[in-house]
Residue, then its C-alpha position, 0 to 999 in steps of 0.5 A: x457490472x463493472x467493466x475490466x477497464x474500470x478495474x485497471x490503472x490507466x497507466x499501470x494496468x490491473x497489477x496484482x490481485x490483492x485478494x490473494x492475501x485473504x487467509x494469510x497471516x500478516x508477518x511484516x510491513x515495510x514502508x518508504x517515507x520521504x525525509x527532508x532534513x530532520x522531518x519525515x513525511x506523515x504518510x508513507x510513499x509506499x507500503x509493503x505487506x509481507x504475508x505468511x508465505x513470504x510474498x510481498x504486496x507493494x501498494x503505492x500511488x501512480x502519477x495518474x492517482x490510481x492505487x497501484x498494487x503489485x507483487x514486488x519486494x521492498x527496495x533500498x532507500x535512496x538519496x535525492x540530494x537537495x530534495x531529501x532522502x527516501x528511507x525504507x524500513x520495517x514499520x514500528x507504530x507508524x502505520x495502522x498495519x502495525x496493530x495487526x501484525x501476526x493476524x490473519x487477513x479475513x477479507x480484502x475489498x477494492x474500490x474503483x472510479x471510472x476514470x482513475x481505476x483502483x482508488x482504495x483497498x480495505x484489508x480486514x482483520x479480526x481486530x479491525x480493518x485498515x483502509x489504504x487510498x489514493x487521495x490527490x496522488x498521495x497514499x493515505x492509510x486509516x483504521 
């Protein structure tokens, strides 16, 4: 049996419970990308899943490399002067979640590591699944 301490981010706590998404329809997905000059990062910094009840689930990585899951709305983009800009917008085809818009979420599975806490989240739809993980402090998504 895993201890509750393992299921928490050392610096950020346990956050929201992603299993509340089960049975809800994925209505919208927003993401934040870092842009330096004309180049956008390949993977987003943050992603927000907005369900059929209008509840946003924010997913990002912490400075301790833990995968943070919290209830918060997408924020505005911002300028970081010479370090570029963070742009926040609805996703087009830029994340694997775009293929599942309008589908019900059938299951959510989390993975934990003893020293880091939550390291991955897998969201299952009738047409497939999306895996979100924290790798070396970066947010990654795959199908």
